[in-house]
C-alpha positions in Angstrom: -33.3 -17.1 65.6 -34.5 -20.4 64.2 -35.7 -20.5 60.5 -39.2 -21.5 59.7 -38.5 -22.1 56.0 -35.5 -22.1 53.6 -36.7 -18.8 52.2 -35.6 -17.3 55.5 -32.0 -18.6 55.3 -29.2 -16.1 54.7 -28.6 -15.3 51.0 -25.1 -16.7 51.4 -26.7 -20.1 52.0 -29.7 -19.8 49.6 -27.5 -18.6 46.7 -25.0 -21.5 46.8 -26.7 -24.6 48.1 -29.2 -26.9 46.3 -32.7 -27.1 47.9 -32.0 -30.4 49.6 -28.8 -29.0 51.2 -30.7 -25.9 52.3 -33.2 -28.2 54.1 -30.2 -30.0 55.8 -28.8 -26.6 56.8 -32.1 -25.4 58.2 -32.7 -28.5 60.3 -29.1 -28.6 61.6 -29.1 -24.9 62.4 -32.5 -25.0 64.2 -31.4 -28.0 66.3 -28.0 -26.5 67.2 -29.6 -23.2 68.0 -32.0 -24.8 70.3 -29.3 -26.9 72.0 -26.5 -24.2 72.2 -28.5 -20.9 72.0 -25.5 -19.5 70.1 -26.0 -18.3 66.6 -22.4 -18.6 65.4 -22.1 -22.1 66.7 -25.4 -23.0 65.1 -24.2 -21.8 61.7 -21.0 -23.7 62.1 -22.9 -26.9 63.0 -25.2 -26.4 60.0 -22.3 -26.0 57.6 -20.7 -29.2 59.0 -24.0 -31.1 58.5 -24.2 -29.9 54.9 -20.5 -30.9 54.3 -21.2 -34.5 55.4 -23.6 -35.0 52.4 -22.4 -32.4 49.9 -19.1 -31.1 48.6 -18.1 -28.1 46.7 -16.9 -29.1 43.2 -14.1 -27.6 41.2 -16.8 -25.6 39.3 -17.7 -23.9 42.6 -21.1 -25.5 42.9 -22.2 -27.9 45.6 -22.8 -31.6 44.7 -24.0 -34.6 46.6 -21.2 -36.9 47.8 -21.1 -40.4 46.4 
């Protein structure tokens, strides 16, 4: 199911990613879900999109890449 807003994202995404990264996740998920019609593949695609612009720091929080 595509997400209309970041408030609808799973808690596992909302609780760890900054707002901008959540928007990236939502957009990538929705696009992949439309293309593949496979929820697990859409989540994997969304995480890959986030990891292109963000990285998890040693402190366990996500930060924009340089």
